[in-house]
Rosetta silent file (secondary structure, phi, psi, omega in degrees, C-alpha in Angstrom):
SEQUENCE: XXXXXXXXXXXXXXXXXXXXXXXXXXXXXXXXXXXXXXXXXXXXXXXXXXXXXXXXXXXXXXXXXXXXXXXXXXXXXXXXXXXXXXXXXXXXXXXXXXXXXXXXXXXXXXXXXXXXXXXXXXXXXXXXXXXXXXXXXXXXXXXXXXXXXXXXXXXXXXXXX
SCORE:     score description
SCORE:     0.000 S_00000001
   1 L     0.000  -48.504 -179.432 -129.259   41.111  117.024 S_00000001
   2 H   -67.697  -32.832 -179.971 -126.371   40.953  119.515 S_00000001
   3 H   -70.287  -20.562  177.288 -124.225   39.003  117.022 S_00000001
   4 H   -86.091   -2.132 -177.958 -124.617   41.872  114.508 S_00000001
   5 L   -69.562  139.260  177.521 -123.195   44.390  116.990 S_00000001
   6 H   -67.717  -30.952  177.229 -119.970   46.080  115.992 S_00000001
   7 H   -62.500  -45.762 -179.348 -118.809   45.783  119.594 S_00000001
   8 H   -67.939  -39.602  179.637 -119.208   42.013  119.537 S_00000001
   9 H   -65.932  -42.978  177.149 -117.554   41.697  116.113 S_00000001
  10 H   -64.922  -42.860  177.681 -114.572   43.834  117.208 S_00000001
  11 H   -64.890  -38.845  177.314 -114.201   42.017  120.468 S_00000001
  12 H   -64.724  -43.215  177.584 -114.417   38.667  118.703 S_00000001
  13 H   -61.688  -43.025  178.769 -111.799   39.663  116.175 S_00000001
  14 H   -64.238  -42.773  179.337 -109.478   40.867  118.920 S_00000001
  15 H   -63.511  -47.961  179.314 -109.966   37.669  120.908 S_00000001
  16 H   -62.237  -41.391 -179.173 -109.365   35.356  117.941 S_00000001
  17 H   -68.635  -35.462  178.222 -106.286   37.332  116.873 S_00000001
  18 H   -66.200  -42.259  176.600 -104.886   37.275  120.424 S_00000001
  19 H   -64.515  -39.381  178.190 -105.342   33.507  120.565 S_00000001
  20 H   -62.616  -41.703  178.683 -103.749   33.236  117.119 S_00000001
  21 H   -64.767  -40.567  176.586 -100.738   35.296  118.200 S_00000001
  22 H   -64.824  -40.798  178.603 -100.355   33.123  121.320 S_00000001
  23 H   -63.677  -40.453  176.263 -100.664   30.017  119.187 S_00000001
  24 H   -64.045  -38.071  178.591  -97.954   31.245  116.816 S_00000001
  25 H   -62.432  -45.444  178.497  -95.727   31.956  119.807 S_00000001
  26 H   -63.984  -43.292 -179.767  -96.234   28.389  121.107 S_00000001
  27 H   -62.325  -37.582  178.703  -95.680   26.983  117.604 S_00000001
  28 H   -63.942  -42.402  179.522  -92.473   29.007  117.327 S_00000001
  29 H   -66.215  -40.294  177.978  -91.166   27.596  120.609 S_00000001
  30 H   -65.494  -43.744 -178.494  -92.077   24.031  119.560 S_00000001
  31 H   -69.372  -27.406  177.718  -90.533   24.484  116.128 S_00000001
  32 H   -64.743  -32.038  178.455  -87.377   25.951  117.617 S_00000001
  33 H   -74.345  -33.078 -179.536  -86.840   22.574  119.317 S_00000001
  34 L  -112.696   46.407 -170.364  -87.414   20.636  116.100 S_00000001
  35 H   -76.362  -13.176 -179.614  -85.873   23.212  113.829 S_00000001
  36 H   -63.897  -37.512 -176.828  -83.896   20.898  111.585 S_00000001
  37 H   -87.306  -30.458 -171.082  -86.950   19.803  109.650 S_00000001
  38 H  -119.359   22.177 -177.216  -89.010   22.979  109.733 S_00000001
  39 H   -57.900  -36.296  178.945  -86.299   25.633  109.828 S_00000001
  40 H   -63.947  -20.372 -175.454  -87.494   27.432  106.609 S_00000001
  41 H   -85.172  -16.888 -171.964  -90.893   28.205  108.187 S_00000001
  42 H   -61.440  -42.293  178.994  -89.610   30.076  111.260 S_00000001
  43 H   -63.019  -33.704  179.911  -89.283   33.549  109.593 S_00000001
  44 H   -70.077  -28.882  178.523  -92.851   33.267  108.283 S_00000001
  45 H   -66.718  -38.545  176.910  -94.149   32.497  111.811 S_00000001
  46 H   -62.463  -43.335  178.350  -92.782   35.803  113.069 S_00000001
  47 H   -63.340  -42.611  178.724  -94.569   37.628  110.266 S_00000001
  48 H   -60.919  -39.217  178.317  -97.771   35.686  111.023 S_00000001
  49 H   -61.913  -42.427  179.059  -97.574   36.699  114.668 S_00000001
  50 H   -67.915  -31.628  173.817  -97.383   40.373  113.695 S_00000001
  51 H   -64.065  -44.526  176.656 -100.363   39.915  111.385 S_00000001
  52 H   -62.299  -39.068  177.967 -102.365   38.507  114.285 S_00000001
  53 H   -62.441  -40.917  179.917 -101.279   41.401  116.484 S_00000001
  54 H   -65.490  -41.291  177.698 -102.393   43.876  113.802 S_00000001
  55 H   -63.621  -40.347  179.894 -105.788   42.124  113.547 S_00000001
  56 H   -63.904  -43.786  178.003 -106.152   42.205  117.340 S_00000001
  57 H   -62.406  -39.537  176.570 -105.388   45.944  117.400 S_00000001
  58 H   -61.588  -43.601  178.268 -107.893   46.477  114.624 S_00000001
  59 H   -63.356  -39.744  178.773 -110.551   44.551  116.556 S_00000001
  60 H   -65.835  -39.155  177.465 -109.838   46.590  119.661 S_00000001
  61 H   -62.303  -42.566  177.819 -110.139   49.786  117.609 S_00000001
  62 H   -64.344  -40.594  179.129 -113.527   48.720  116.216 S_00000001
  63 H   -62.266  -46.886  179.906 -114.734   47.855  119.730 S_00000001
  64 H   -62.373  -42.832  179.366 -113.608   51.229  121.112 S_00000001
  65 H   -59.900  -47.309 -178.189 -115.189   53.065  118.189 S_00000001
  66 H   -62.534  -41.683  179.540 -118.507   51.246  118.690 S_00000001
  67 H   -66.915  -39.602 -178.843 -118.483   51.948  122.423 S_00000001
  68 H   -65.542  -39.414  178.251 -117.594   55.601  121.909 S_00000001
  69 H   -62.774  -38.204 -179.282 -120.494   56.071  119.460 S_00000001
  70 H   -72.954  -29.602 -176.017 -122.901   54.580  122.016 S_00000001
  71 H   -88.123   -3.792 -178.990 -121.515   56.697  124.850 S_00000001
  72 L   -59.279  -36.331  179.298 -121.784   60.031  123.053 S_00000001
  73 L   -68.002  -32.420 -178.582 -125.231   60.510  124.484 S_00000001
  74 L   -95.944    7.049 -175.109 -124.007   59.854  127.988 S_00000001
  75 H   -66.301  -39.121 -179.434 -120.782   61.869  127.654 S_00000001
  76 H   -63.684  -39.873  179.404 -122.282   64.996  129.211 S_00000001
  77 H   -65.635  -42.350 -178.148 -123.441   62.999  132.229 S_00000001
  78 H   -67.862  -41.436  177.869 -120.052   61.342  132.648 S_00000001
  79 H   -60.710  -43.508  178.206 -118.255   64.714  132.340 S_00000001
  80 H   -64.145  -39.805 -179.851 -120.532   66.251  135.000 S_00000001
  81 H   -63.943  -45.415  179.896 -119.923   63.233  137.291 S_00000001
  82 H   -65.576  -41.064  178.265 -116.135   63.502  136.930 S_00000001
  83 H   -63.028  -41.144  179.119 -116.203   67.274  137.478 S_00000001
  84 H   -64.427  -39.978  179.315 -118.341   66.772  140.603 S_00000001
  85 H   -67.260  -46.015 -177.567 -115.963   64.184  142.027 S_00000001
  86 H   -69.177  -19.358 -177.754 -112.869   66.270  141.311 S_00000001
  87 H   -79.236  -18.805 -177.877 -114.518   69.368  142.821 S_00000001
  88 L   -75.752  140.599 -175.024 -114.813   67.823  146.300 S_00000001
  89 H   -65.914  -33.427 -177.538 -111.998   68.805  148.668 S_00000001
  90 H   -70.820  -32.218  177.851 -111.392   65.313  150.061 S_00000001
  91 H   -72.240  -38.995  176.444 -110.835   63.883  146.590 S_00000001
  92 H   -63.328  -40.644  177.726 -108.376   66.633  145.757 S_00000001
  93 H   -63.360  -41.820  179.583 -106.541   65.933  149.006 S_00000001
  94 H   -64.877  -40.738  176.681 -106.505   62.211  148.223 S_00000001
  95 H   -63.618  -38.867  179.207 -105.150   62.934  144.745 S_00000001
  96 H   -64.825  -51.878  179.823 -102.490   65.230  146.180 S_00000001
  97 H   -64.694  -32.207  174.645 -101.357   62.657  148.729 S_00000001
  98 H   -65.527  -40.091  177.647 -101.485   59.948  146.114 S_00000001
  99 H   -65.161  -39.214  179.230  -99.268   61.979  143.822 S_00000001
 100 H   -65.115  -43.631  179.826  -96.793   62.571  146.679 S_00000001
 101 H   -64.192  -39.927  178.653  -96.771   58.840  147.537 S_00000001
 102 H   -65.222  -41.810  178.523  -96.229   57.958  143.879 S_00000001
 103 H   -62.857  -43.221  179.101  -93.321   60.427  143.616 S_00000001
 104 H   -63.168  -43.890  179.819  -91.709   58.975  146.790 S_00000001
 105 H   -61.813  -45.782  177.968  -92.175   55.445  145.497 S_00000001
 106 H   -64.081  -37.642  177.574  -90.624   56.268  142.122 S_00000001
 107 H   -63.202  -45.314  179.272  -87.742   58.018  143.887 S_00000001
 108 H   -63.549  -40.338 -179.951  -87.090   54.966  146.071 S_00000001
 109 H   -67.649  -35.685  177.708  -87.225   52.627  143.088 S_00000001
 110 H   -68.287  -37.269  176.344  -84.741   54.842  141.201 S_00000001
 111 H   -63.602  -41.973  178.775  -82.401   54.815  144.215 S_00000001
 112 H   -62.497  -43.778  179.620  -82.631   51.038  144.347 S_00000001
 113 H   -63.189  -41.894  177.824  -81.872   50.762  140.660 S_00000001
 114 H   -63.701  -39.034  177.467  -78.902   53.088  140.991 S_00000001
 115 H   -63.577  -42.556  178.277  -77.586   51.029  143.911 S_00000001
 116 H   -64.088  -40.405  177.471  -77.876   47.829  141.902 S_00000001
 117 H   -63.503  -43.596  178.544  -76.040   49.426  139.018 S_00000001
 118 H   -62.148  -38.555  178.673  -73.287   50.695  141.331 S_00000001
 119 H   -63.569  -43.544  179.018  -72.963   47.190  142.777 S_00000001
 120 H   -63.093  -41.638  179.470  -72.616   45.651  139.312 S_00000001
 121 H   -65.864  -39.006  178.550  -69.996   48.251  138.358 S_00000001
 122 H   -65.248  -40.522  178.530  -68.042   47.616  141.582 S_00000001
 123 H   -65.996  -39.806  178.919  -68.096   43.864  140.938 S_00000001
 124 H   -65.823  -39.109  179.233  -66.883   44.425  137.339 S_00000001
 125 H   -63.243  -42.287 -179.753  -64.115   46.677  138.639 S_00000001
 126 H   -63.339  -43.013  179.526  -63.029   44.042  141.189 S_00000001
 127 H   -64.088  -42.988  179.661  -62.970   41.334  138.462 S_00000001
 128 H   -64.100  -40.009  178.576  -60.945   43.594  136.154 S_00000001
 129 H   -64.134  -41.312  178.234  -58.475   44.339  138.932 S_00000001
 130 H   -63.217  -42.048  179.714  -57.979   40.636  139.669 S_00000001
 131 H   -63.398  -40.863  177.999  -57.428   39.932  135.969 S_00000001
 132 H   -66.746  -37.575  177.263  -54.901   42.783  135.768 S_00000001
 133 H   -64.347  -42.176  178.339  -53.033   41.506  138.834 S_00000001
 134 H   -64.233  -42.898  179.227  -52.744   38.018  137.305 S_00000001
 135 H   -64.118  -40.658  178.400  -51.554   39.499  134.019 S_00000001
 136 H   -64.071  -40.607  177.955  -49.005   41.686  135.809 S_00000001
 137 H   -62.777  -39.610 -178.468  -47.663   38.646  137.730 S_00000001
 138 H   -67.816  -38.895  179.640  -47.360   36.695  134.475 S_00000001
 139 H   -67.795  -37.984  177.121  -45.473   39.591  132.827 S_00000001
 140 H   -66.259  -39.800  176.847  -43.116   39.907  135.817 S_00000001
 141 H   -64.511  -37.451  177.850  -42.459   36.182  135.719 S_00000001
 142 H   -68.671  -33.268 -179.312  -41.739   36.404  131.991 S_00000001
 143 H   -70.255  -29.937 -178.722  -39.343   39.300  132.597 S_00000001
 144 L   -90.078   -1.740 -175.473  -37.395   37.220  135.189 S_00000001
 145 L   -69.059  154.874  176.887  -37.147   34.093  133.024 S_00000001
 146 L   -67.652  142.187 -175.627  -33.755   32.828  131.911 S_00000001
 147 L   -77.576  -34.659 -179.314  -32.730   34.133  128.489 S_00000001
 148 L  -149.750 -175.016 -178.084  -30.954   30.970  127.297 S_00000001
 149 H   -65.807  -36.674 -177.710  -29.742   27.541  128.395 S_00000001
 150 H   -64.548  -43.823 -179.987  -26.572   28.848  129.947 S_00000001
 151 H   -67.663  -34.007  177.019  -28.433   31.304  132.196 S_00000001
 152 H   -64.161  -44.363  179.832  -30.843   28.526  133.147 S_00000001
 153 H   -62.757  -43.691  179.026  -27.949   26.259  134.081 S_00000001
 154 H   -60.100  -43.230  179.923  -26.313   29.043  136.141 S_00000001
 155 H   -65.276  -37.929  178.599  -29.570   29.676  138.032 S_00000001
 156 H   -65.074  -39.685  178.931  -30.001   25.965  138.732 S_00000001
 157 H   -67.351  -39.193 -177.176  -26.418   25.721  140.084 S_00000001
 158 H   -82.136  -13.680 -177.319  -26.856   28.797  142.302 S_00000001
 159 L    80.837   18.340 -178.810  -30.297   27.733  143.537 S_00000001
 160 L   -95.239    4.698 -174.480  -32.036   30.897  142.342 S_00000001
 161 L   -79.925    0.000    0.000  -34.526   29.240  140.030 S_00000001
């Protein structure tokens, strides 16, 4: 009886497909190391992984559908329970403070990310400036080089080289 349940069938299909997708991923990593012999199969493995993912999503959809059909009778009770919980003042206050805490946390995380980005940009600017200084020094040295053998000989005699 339980094996004939749509919930069990959908959950089983999702589980098998998830294991299949993970197995394809492992096989892809192993085949990447020994790719000289099995190189033509690698594109098909990617397709196979997507097929397993589609089957897993289908199994999850069947499970959700079966659960939703069984819960239709209890939906009114669940709706009343959620309304009752949300109607209490302490839950509303907790939700309000939770939303404020979440907003502050997200703000702090965005500031951190912006700081990291600014640091990376400053490092890139410093590296570019060093490269430009080296290039400028090379160009100045090339501009000061002797034009021919005679000028080189004159500089060597005068000690200006």
